[in-house]
C-alpha positions as CSV (number, residue, x, y, z in Angstrom):
1,X,-8.9,-8.3,14.9
2,X,-9.8,-8.8,10.8
3,X,-7.7,-7.3,8.0
4,X,-8.7,-7.8,4.3
5,X,-6.7,-8.1,1.7
6,X,-8.4,-6.7,-1.5
7,X,-6.7,-8.8,-4.5
8,X,-5.7,-6.2,-7.7
9,X,-4.3,-9.3,-9.3
10,X,-1.0,-9.2,-8.0
11,X,1.8,-11.5,-8.2
12,X,1.9,-11.2,-4.5
13,X,-1.5,-11.0,-3.1
14,X,-1.0,-14.9,-1.4
15,X,2.1,-13.4,0.2
16,X,0.3,-10.0,1.7
17,X,-2.2,-12.3,3.2
18,X,0.5,-15.0,4.9
19,X,2.9,-12.5,6.5
20,X,-0.5,-11.3,8.5
21,X,-1.4,-15.1,8.7
22,X,2.0,-15.4,10.2
23,X,1.4,-12.7,12.4
24,X,-1.8,-14.2,14.3
25,X,-4.1,-11.9,12.1
26,X,-7.5,-13.0,11.6
27,X,-7.2,-12.0,7.8
28,X,-9.0,-13.1,4.2
29,X,-8.7,-12.3,0.7
30,X,-11.4,-11.0,-1.1
31,X,-11.8,-9.5,-4.4
32,X,-11.4,-6.2,-5.5
33,X,-15.2,-6.3,-6.9
34,X,-16.7,-7.5,-3.2
35,X,-19.3,-4.6,-2.0
36,X,-18.3,-2.6,1.0
37,X,-21.2,-3.3,2.6
38,X,-20.7,-7.0,2.7
39,X,-17.0,-6.5,4.3
40,X,-17.8,-3.7,6.4
41,X,-16.6,-5.9,9.3
42,X,-12.7,-4.8,8.5
43,X,-10.3,-3.6,11.0
44,X,-8.1,-2.9,8.4
45,X,-7.5,-3.1,4.9
46,X,-4.2,-4.3,2.8
47,X,-4.8,-3.0,-1.0
48,X,-2.8,-5.3,-2.6
49,X,-0.2,-4.8,-5.7
50,X,-1.7,-6.0,-9.0
51,X,-1.1,-6.3,-12.7
52,X,-3.3,-3.5,-13.9
53,X,-1.6,-0.2,-14.8
54,X,-3.2,2.7,-13.3
55,X,-3.4,4.1,-16.9
56,X,-6.0,2.9,-18.9
57,X,-6.9,-0.1,-16.5
58,X,-8.4,1.6,-13.7
59,X,-11.9,-0.4,-14.0
60,X,-9.7,-3.8,-13.2
61,X,-9.4,-2.4,-9.7
62,X,-13.0,-3.0,-9.4
63,X,-14.8,-1.0,-6.0
64,X,-11.7,0.0,-4.0
65,X,-13.3,3.6,-4.0
66,X,-15.9,2.3,-2.2
67,X,-13.3,1.4,0.7
68,X,-11.6,4.4,0.6
69,X,-14.9,6.7,0.7
70,X,-16.8,4.5,3.0
71,X,-14.1,3.1,5.7
72,X,-12.9,4.5,9.2
73,X,-10.5,1.9,10.0
74,X,-6.9,1.4,8.7
75,X,-5.7,1.1,5.0
76,X,-2.3,0.2,4.1
77,X,-2.0,0.3,-0.3
78,X,0.9,-1.3,-1.6
79,X,2.1,-0.9,-5.4
80,X,-0.7,-0.2,-7.5
81,X,-2.8,0.4,-4.1
82,X,-0.8,3.0,-3.3
83,X,-0.8,4.2,-6.6
84,X,-5.1,4.6,-6.4
85,X,-5.2,5.8,-3.4
86,X,-3.4,8.6,-4.5
87,X,-5.1,8.9,-7.5
88,X,-8.3,8.9,-6.1
89,X,-7.6,11.4,-3.3
90,X,-6.5,14.3,-6.4
91,X,-2.7,12.9,-6.8
92,X,-1.3,11.8,-10.4
93,X,0.3,8.9,-11.5
94,X,2.2,8.5,-14.4
95,X,4.1,6.0,-16.3
96,X,7.4,5.8,-14.4
97,X,10.7,7.1,-16.5
98,X,12.7,4.2,-14.8
99,X,10.5,1.8,-13.9
100,X,12.0,-0.2,-10.8
101,X,11.9,-3.8,-10.7
102,X,14.1,-6.1,-8.2
103,X,16.0,-4.6,-5.3
104,X,16.1,-0.5,-4.5
105,X,17.6,1.8,-2.1
106,X,14.6,3.6,-0.6
107,X,15.5,6.5,1.9
108,X,12.9,7.8,4.7
109,X,13.0,11.4,4.5
110,X,9.8,11.5,7.5
111,X,9.1,8.3,9.7
112,X,5.9,8.9,11.0
113,X,2.7,6.3,11.3
114,X,3.7,2.8,10.5
115,X,7.3,3.7,9.4
116,X,8.7,5.1,13.0
117,X,11.6,3.4,13.9
118,X,12.7,2.3,10.4
119,X,16.4,3.3,9.3
120,X,17.0,6.3,7.1
121,X,17.9,3.7,4.0
122,X,16.7,0.7,3.3
123,X,16.6,-2.0,0.5
124,X,13.2,-3.1,-0.8
125,X,12.0,-5.1,-3.3
126,X,10.4,-3.2,-6.2
127,X,8.0,-4.0,-9.3
128,X,6.4,-1.2,-10.7
129,X,6.2,0.5,-14.8
130,X,3.6,3.4,-13.3
131,X,4.5,6.1,-10.4
132,X,2.7,8.5,-8.3
133,X,4.5,12.0,-9.3
134,X,2.3,14.2,-7.3
135,X,0.9,13.6,-4.3
136,X,-2.7,14.8,-2.8
137,X,-2.2,17.5,0.0
138,X,-3.7,15.0,2.6
139,X,-0.6,12.8,2.5
140,X,2.6,12.9,3.9
141,X,6.0,12.2,1.7
142,X,7.9,9.5,3.5
143,X,10.4,8.1,1.3
144,X,11.6,7.9,-2.2
145,X,14.1,6.5,-4.3
146,X,16.6,7.5,-7.3
147,X,14.6,6.8,-9.7
148,X,10.8,7.1,-8.0
149,X,9.7,10.2,-5.6
150,X,7.2,8.9,-3.9
151,X,8.2,5.6,-2.3
152,X,6.2,5.5,0.9
153,X,3.3,8.2,2.4
154,X,0.9,8.6,4.8
155,X,-2.4,10.6,5.8
156,X,-2.4,13.3,8.0
157,X,-6.2,13.4,8.8
158,X,-6.7,9.2,8.7
159,X,-5.1,6.1,9.0
160,X,-4.7,5.3,5.7
161,X,-1.2,4.7,4.2
162,X,0.7,3.6,0.9
163,X,4.2,2.1,-0.3
164,X,5.6,1.7,-4.0
165,X,7.7,-1.2,-3.0
166,X,6.8,-4.3,-1.9
167,X,6.7,-5.1,2.3
168,X,5.8,-8.3,1.5
169,X,8.6,-9.6,0.2
170,X,11.1,-11.0,2.4
171,X,13.6,-9.2,0.2
172,X,12.3,-6.1,1.5
173,X,14.3,-4.7,4.6
174,X,12.0,-4.0,8.0
175,X,8.7,-5.5,5.9
176,X,7.6,-7.4,8.7
177,X,8.0,-4.5,11.2
178,X,5.9,-2.6,8.8
179,X,3.0,-4.9,8.9
180,X,3.6,-5.4,12.5
181,X,3.3,-1.2,12.8
182,X,0.3,-1.4,10.5
183,X,-1.4,-4.2,12.6
184,X,-0.8,-2.3,15.9
185,X,-2.7,1.1,14.3
186,X,-5.3,-1.3,13.2
187,X,-6.1,-2.4,17.1
188,X,-6.4,1.4,17.9
């Protein structure tokens, strides 16, 4: 099995890669400017977080739209990766009225997809200035926090999942379990 981590300039991209490696997954970090055809052998994709703001800096996110438009395997968007997924499919992303940094409590209203077995409330690690304010109809909301209404979601018609928080950071409760569930989804 091969899972590519698409580098969107995030400070924790290597942690996402390391979590996958620690779970015995063949993983490689690739540039977000890679052509889909050159990496289409993926069994799964992680769209990393990143420094770019969705507002005004979309060109810095390279060609990740090619992945979303062409892949049939699971995609896991983290932070700006999740924001791009929502925006690409018709949702809205705006500057957060209250940016979140550090530990935050997230409450799950639905624990389907890779969130099955996650407790109703967990502590997660946040690092975002922008946030998803409206999800496309294809996505189902799974979790929110006090200051961010969209913390986790998944698509009902394809294996796409997104989180605003950072499951790769050890301060996030159940982060490794979320990655394990994503890996299992990639094995199907």
